[in-house]
N, C-alpha and C positions, 0 to 999 in steps of 0.2 A: 467684201466677200471673204477676204482672208481673215478679217477680224471676227466675222460671224462664225466662220469655220473653226477658228481657235476657241471661240466661246462655247461652241457645241461640244468640242472635244473635252474642254474643262468640265462642262456640266455632266457629260457622260462619265468622266473619271470620278467625279464626286458622287454621282448616283450609284456607282458600283461599290462604294464604300459604305452606303447607307444600309443599316439593318432595320428591316420592317417586321414588326410583330403584329399579328392579327388576332383579335379576340372576338369570338363569335358567341353571343348570348352569355358573356361572363363579365359584364361591365359593372354590375351591382356589387356592393360590398359583401352581401351575403353569398353571392355566387363565387366570389373570390376566396372567401373563407371555406366554402364547401370544396373548392378545388384544393386547398392546402390541407384541410383536416380530413377529408373523406376521399375525394377522387384521386388525388395524387398518391400513388402507391408508396413511394419512398418516404415522403413527409408523414403520411398517415402511419406508416410503420414506426417511425421515430416517436410519434406521439403515443402509440400503443405501448412501446417499450418504456417510455417515461412514466406512463400511467401505471404500468405493472410495477415498476420500481417504487413509486410512491405508495401504492397499496401494500406491498410487502414491507416497506419501511414502517408504515403505520402499525402493522401487526407486530413487528419486532419491538417497536416502542411500547406497545401494550404489554408485551412480555416483560420488558424492563421495568415498567411501572408496577407490575404484579410482584416481581422479585424484590423491589425496594419497599413495597408497602407490607411491612411485617406485623403491624399491630392494628388490625381492623376494628377492634373493640372501641377505640376512641376516635373513630372517623367522624368528621363533621365538616361543615362548609368552610370555605377559606376565610380566615380571620374571625371565625365564630368561636365562642367559648364552649368547651366540652361539657355536656350535661352530666347528671348523675348516672354513673355506670355500675353502681354497686350490685344491682340485680344481675347484670350479665357476668360480672366477675365471680359472683357466688355460684351461678349456674355452670360456669366453666369447671368448678370443682366437683360437680356431681358425676356419677357414673353414667354410662350410656343408658342403662335401664331406667335410672331415676330421671334422667332428662327426658326420655320418651314419654313418661307419665305426665309430665307438665312442661312441654317445650316452650321455650322463650325465644322470640325472634328479635334480633337486633336490626331494626329497619334502617337505622342510620348507617350500618355497615354495608347495606345494599345500595343505599341512595348516594353515599359519599365515599370517596377514596382519598388517599394521601398522594397528591400529584405534585412533584417539585416544580418550581417555577420555570426552570430551563426546559423541562420536559413538556410543560404546558405550552411554552412558546413554540417549540418545534411542531407539536401536534396542531397547534393553531394555524401555523403557516401551511402545513400539509392539507389541513381541512379547507382552508380558503382556496388553495389551488385546485383541489379536487372538486369543490363546489362550483368554482368558476368554469372549470372544464365541463362538468356535467350539464350546467345550464346552457353553455355554448353549443355543446353537441345536441342537446334537446332542441334548441332553437334552429340549428342547421338541419336537423332531421325532421322538423315539423312539416307535415304534408296535409294538413287540414283537420286532423283529429287531435286536439291538444290533450284530451283526457287519456287517450291511449298512451301518450308519452309520459304524462304525470303519474298515472297509476301503474306504470310498469314496475316489476319487482326491483330491478337494479336502480332505477331512479329513486325509489323510496328508500332503499338502503343508503344511497348517497346522501339523502336529506337527513336520515336518522343519525349518520356518523359525522356529519359536518356542521349542520345548523346549530346544534348545542354548543359547539366551540365558538361559533360566531356570537352567540348570546353571552358568552363569558366576557367578551369585550365590554358589553354594556353594563354588566353587573359582576364585578370581580368575585363576590362570594361563590359564584357558580364554577369557579376554576377547579374546585374539588368535586364537581358533579360527576357521577359515573356515567360514562358514554360508551356504548358497546362497539368500540372501534374494531374489535376482533372480527366483526361481520364483514370487514373489508376483504377478508380472504375470498368471499364469494365474488366480490368485484374484481379481485386479482385473477380469479379463474376465468371470468369473462374477458378480461384484458388479454389473458394468455391465448384464449381461443381466437380473438380478433387479431392478435399479433401474428399468429401462425397463418391466418387467412391472408393478411396483408403480405407476409413474407412470401407466400406461395405466388401471389399475384406479381410481386416485384421481381422475383427470380424466375417467373414463368415456369414453375415446377409444381407438380401435384403430389402431395404426400399420400402415402398409402392410407386408405380409409380405415383399415383395421388399426394401424398404429395411432392414428388420430383419435379414434374412439377409445383405445386403451389409455391414451393420455388424458382424455376427458373423464373417464371413469376413475383413474387414479387421482386426478385433481378433485373430483367430487367426493371421493372417500376421505381424502385428506382434509377437505373443508368441513365435512361432517364431524370428523374426529376433533379437529381444532376448535370448532364452534362448541361442541359438547364439553371439551376440556375447559375452555375459558368460562363457559356459563356455569358449570357445576362448581368450579373453583370459586367463582364470585359469589354465588348464592350460599355456599357453605361458609362464607365469612360471617354470616348472621346466625349460624348454627352452633352446636356444641363442639363439633370437631372440625377445626380448620384444615383445609387441604392445600398442599402446595401444587405446583404444576405437574411434578412427576407423579405424585399420588393421584391427581385427577386423571392424568393420562392412563395410568394403570387401571383405575376404576372404569374408565370409559371403554378401554380395549377389552377388559374382562366382560363388561356388560354387553357390548356389541357382538362379542364372540359367543354369547350365550353360555359362558362358563359359570360366572356368578359365584365366586368364592365366598362372598359375604363378609370379608374382612373390612371393607369400606362400604358404608351405606349412607345415603342422604338422610339426615335426621330431622329436617324441617320440611313443611309442605311445599314452599317455593322450589326447593331443590328437587323434590320428588316430582312435582308437576313439570318442571323443566326437562327432566330426563324422560318422562313419559312422552312429551312433545317431540323430543329429539329422536326417540326410538320410532315413533310413528313416521316422522319425516324420513328416517333411514329406510323404513319398510316401503315407503312410496317411491323415493328417489332411486335407491340402489337397484331394485328390480327393473325399473325403466331403463337405466343405463346398461344393465347387463343384457336386457332384451335387444337393445340397439347393437350392443357388441356382438351378440350371437348372430344377428342379421348381417352385420358387416363381415363376420367370419364366414358365413355361408356364401356371401357374394365373393369373398376372396377365394374361397375354395373353388367356386365355379370359374372364376377368372384364372386361377392356377391351372385348372384342368384344360381350359381353352388355350392357355399359353403352352402347355405341354404338347398340344397337338401342333403348335407352330415350331416346336423344337427349341433348342437352347440358343445361346449366343456366344460368340468368341470375343472375349474382353480385350480391350486395347493393351492392358498389362500383359496378358498372355501373348499377344501378337508381338510385343516388343522383346519378350524374353524367350519365346519359343518359335520354331519354324513350322509353317503350316502351308498346305496347298488347298485350293478350293476346287471341288469337283461340281460342275454344273450339269445337271441332267433333268430332263423333263419327266422322266419316269424312274421309278426305283424298284426294278426287278431284282430279286434276290440273287439270281445267277450273274446278272450284269455287275452288280456292286461287288459280289464276292470275287469275280474275275479281277476286277480292278484292284481291290484291296490285296488279294493274294500276290498278284504280280508286283504291285507297288512296294510292299513290305518284304518281298523276297530278297531285295538287294540290301546289303549291310549298310550302305551309305544313307538309306532312307528310314532307318529304324527309329530315329528321334523326331521324325516329322509327324505332324498331326494332319488329318484329313477332315476337311469341312465339306459336308454334303449339302449343297444348296439345290433344292428342288421344290416346285410348287405342289407336288403330290404329298399326301399324308402317308405316313408309314403304315404298311399293312402288318398283319400279325407276324408274318415270317420275318420281315425286316426288323421289327421290334425285338424279336427273339435273337436275331443275329447281332444287333447292336448291343444287346445285354451280355453277350459273351465277353468275359474279362479281357481277352486279347484285343477286342475291338472297342469295348466300352471306355477304355483309357485313352484311346488314340483317335477315335472317330466321333465327330460332332455333327449332328443333323440339325439343319435350319430349314424351316419351310419358308420359301420365298422364291422370287423370280429374279433372274439376271437383268430383267428390263426395268427394275425398280432400284433407284439409288439407295433407298433406305435398307433394302435387303442386302445389297452389296456392302454397305457400311457395317451391317450386323455380322457379315462374314469376314470383315477386315480385309477386303480385297486389296486395298492399297499396300498392306504389309505382307501380302502373300508371296511365297517364293515362286509360285506358278499357278496358272488356272487351266484346268482341263475341262473342255467343253465337249461333252459326249453328244453323239448324234441323237436327234429326236426320233425315237422308235415307235411313238404312238401315232404316227402318220402312215396312212396307206400309200400316199404318194410321196416318193422319195424327193421329188423336187420341192414340194411344200415343206418337207422335213428339213431340207438344206436351207430353205429360206428362213425358217425359224432359227436354225443354228447360226446362220450369218447374222441375224438381228441380235441374238445374244452375244455373239462375239464382238459386234460393234458396240453394244452397250458396255461391255467390260472394258473395251479399248478406250472409250470415252471417259469412263469413271476412273480407271487405273491404267493410264497409258504405258507405264514402265513395267508392268507385270507381264512376263512372257506367257503366251497362250499356246496351248496344244489342242488343236481343233480336229474333230473327227466329222467328216461329211461323207455323203454317198456318191454324188456325181462328180466326175473329174472336171467338168466344165465350170463348176462353182468354186474351184480352188482360187480363182483370180480375185474373188471378193474378199478373201481372208488372207491375202498374201502378206499382210503385216504380222501374222502370227509367227511364233518361233518355228513351229512345225505343223504341217497339215497332213493328216493321214486320210486318204480317200479309200473308202472300203471297196467300191467297185474296181478301182484301179489296182488295188493290191490283190483283190480276189482273182481278177482276170490275168494278172501277171503270174500268179501262182499256177493257174490252170494252164496258161500258155507254156510255162516252163515244165509243167508236168507232161505235156504232149511230147516235148523234145527229150525229156529225161523222166521216164515213168517213176512215180514215187517221190518226186521232188516236193510236191505240196505236203505230203505226209511228213516228210523229213523236216521241212521248215516248221510245220506246225508243232511237231513233237519237240523240236529244239527250243522253240520259243516258250512253250508252256512249262510252268514250274511244276515238277512232279517228283515224287520220292522214288520212283522206279519200283514200287511194290504193288502196282496194279495187276490183277489177274494171277497173283502167285498161288492162290488157292484153287485155281481152275484145273481140271484134269487134262485139258488140252495143253500140249507142250508149247505150241505156237502162242497161246495166250500168255503163258508165263514169260516166254522170250520177248514178246511184244511189250508186255507191261514193264519188264526190267529195262529194256532199251529205251522206253519212253521217258525214263528219268535222265537220259543224257541231255546235257546242255553245253553251251560253249563258254569256256572260261579262258583267261589269259594269265600268263605269268612270265617274268623275265627269266631267261634261260639260266643265268648265273645263280638265281635263287631257287631253282627248281631241282627237285630230286628226280622227277620224271625225265627231264631232258638235259640236266646239267652234265651228264657224262658224255653227251654227244657234241660237245664243243669241238669245232674243227671238222666235224663230219658233214656230209651232205644232208639236205632236207629229206631226201628219199630214205636215206639210211636211218636217220633219227625217227622218222615216222613209222617205218617198218618195225624197228626194234623196240620202240616205246609201246607200240601196241602189242607186240608179242610178249613183252615183259610185264607191263603194267595194265594192259587192257584199255589204254586211252588212245584216242585218234588225233594225231597232230594234223590239222587241216590248213593252217596258214601261219604266216610269220610277218612281223613288221620289223625290218632292219633298223638298227639304231642310227645308221648313217645312210641317208638317201639324198639324191638331188633335190633341189628346192621345189621343183614342180611335182615331186613325189611325196610331198609332206602329208602325213597322216594316211599314208597308203598301206593297206594290208595286202600282202602277196599270198594269194590262194594257191596252194600246191605249186610252188615255184620250180619244183623238180630238182634233179641232181646238181644243177649249176649253182644253186645257192648253198653256200657253206655257212653253217650255224656258227654265230658268234656269241660271246658272253653277254652282250647287251641287247641281243635281239629279244623281242617280245613274242612268245609262242602262244598261238590260239589253238586250243584243243577241245575235243568233245569227251565228256566223262560224266559218270553218275553224280559226282560232286567235285568241287574244286580241291586242289592239292592240299590247301591249308587245312581242310577238314578231313583228311585221310590219315589212316593209321597203317603203317607198313608192317606186315607180319611175314616172316620168313618160314615157309613150310619145310617139310622134311626133304623135299627135292631141291631145296635151296633156291626156289623161285620166289620172287617178291610180288605179292599182289596187294592191292589196297583194300583195306576193310573200311568201307565208307559209311558215313552217317550224314544224312541230309538235313540241313537246317531250314530249307525252304518249306512252303506250305503247298498242299495239294488241293486242287479243285477240279471237279469234273465239268467239262464244257460240252454242252449239247450242240452248240454252234461253233465249230472251230474257227471259221473266218471271223466271227465277232470277237472271240477271245483273242485271236491273233492281232486284230486291230488294236485292242486295248494294250496288248503287250508292246506293240510298236510305239504307241503313244508314250508309255512309260519309258521305253528304251530311248526315245528321242529326248525326253526330259533328263534322263541320266547322262546322256551324251553332252547335252548343253551344260549341265551342272559340272561335269568333269572338265570341260573346256574352261569354264569360268574359274574353277579351282586352280 
C-alpha cells in the first residue's frame, strides 16, 4: 500500500508538469497555415509589414534602373546585337514641329531596357518571393470560387509584375525585357491598408475613421502620380524628347492640376494614349475616394457633437501635474453649481485647483453659458457620467483627485430615496478610490451611519434645525451664521433708498478671518491687554469685531480649541491667533488716516458674490467646503 501510495504521488507530480495543448479543427496543414498567415494577429501583421517593404523596395529598384538607363535608343534584348538605329538618330536632330509631321516610334525602346545583372538578380528574388506569397494567400483564401480569386485586380497585378521575371530564368535574353514593376505601388497601398487593420486588431485599438480615410486618399493620389510618372517617362523613351523622372513628375503634376503650361508634351501616340487613360482613371478613382472622405467627415462631425454632449475628459497627464477635485451631482442647477464654485474659489488656497463636474444630466443653456465664462472655462471641466460606473470615474481621474464632493440628490421628492442614492454613489466612489477623502451631503441624520467612512458628512436637516433651535434662544443667530458663511462683497442694497437696506447689505459682507496678533495691525497694539479691552478698542478704532482667540499655549486636552469671548481674564499674547469679523481680511485692507487722526480700513473684497435663494442650501455647501479646507490645512 505504501508503494502504491508513493507511486500515485509520483504520477501526480509528473502530471502537474505536463503541458497539454489542444487543437480544435486545426489539424490540417492548410488550417495551420491560415492560423499563421491570416488568423493570428501578430504573425499576420509581420507578414504585412514584410510585404509592404518588398513592394516599396521593388519600386525603389525600378527608379534606380531608370536613372542608370541613360541611352534608350540602343535598347535591345540581353546578349542580342543592336540593329540599325540611323533613322532614330536622325529624327532626334529634328525640331519638335518637324518630328510631329512625321513621328517615328522606336518600339525597341519600349519593349527593352538596359538592366544590369545585379539589379536583375535582386528583382528576380523579390518577384519569386512575392509570387509565392500571392499564390499561398490565394490558396488559403479560397472559399469555393476560384475565378473570383484569380480575376481580382491585385492578383492580376501580382502576376504581371512577377511572372515575366520567372520567365527570364528559362530564356536569358528576356532579362532586358521591360516589366512594369512600378505597378507594385498599388500592391504596397493594399498592404498598407491590411497592415493597419492587423495593427488595430493586435493592439485592440480602433483608429479614427477620418484619419484612415485620409491615409487611403493620400496613398491613392501618390500611386496615381507615381504610375503616371513612370509610364509617361517610359513611353517617351521611344519619342523625340526623352524625359527624366523629374521632368515627368513636373509634367504629370501640371497636367493633373489642370494648369497645362505646354512646355512638356507627349509627342507619340502611345504616350498620349497612356496619359488619356491615366486622366480617366484619376477622374474615376479620386472622386470616389473624396466622396468616402466626406462621408467619414460627416460621421466624425456627428460623433464629435455627440461627444460634446458627454463633456470633456480629464487626462492622466493633467491629473499628475495639477490638483483637482471631483463634484458628483445628479442635477446641475445653475444656482447650485454657482454656490459651490463661488465658495470653493473664495479661499486663496484653492485658486490653483480644478473642479471636475461629474453628472448624468446634460448641460442646459444656462449652465453652458456659465461654463463659457473665462473665470470658469479655464478651471471647471464638465463630464457627463455616473458615479456608479467605473469608466466614468476613470474619466474624471477619481484616483488622483484631492477630494470628492458628493452633493445631495435634489431631483427626488422623497428625501429618504435621495439619501439612498447619495449613499450608493458614496459607496461606489469608496470602492473605486478608497484613499480619496469624501465630503458627503445628505438630508436625514439617521443616514449618516452609512457613510461614516467619509472625511466629513454634512446633514442638511440636522444643520437646519440646529440653526433654528439656536435662533429660538438667540434671535437672529441663523441670519448671523448665514451671512457670515456666505461670500459677499458687502455692496448689496447700496442703491436702495431704505437706510436699513444699505446697512444690511454692507454688514452682509462681514466674514470671519484669523491672524496672529504679533503680525496684526488691528490687534498688535493690544499685546498684554485683556481680551475685552482689545475687542472694544479694535472695534471702535478699526470697525472690526474680535470674537475669539486661540492661545499659543494650551493644555494638551485643549488642543485646537478656539476660545469664544473668553472675557477679561484672558490676556492677549503675541503668539495668540485672533478671530475677527470684518468686511475683508487685514491683508487686503489699506489704512488711511483722516483729518481727525482716526484710522479706518478702506477695504477691497477679492471674493465672489452670488445671490442664494435658499440660504440653508447655500450654507450646507459652504460647510462642505469649509470641512475640506480644514482637513487640507491639517494635512499641510
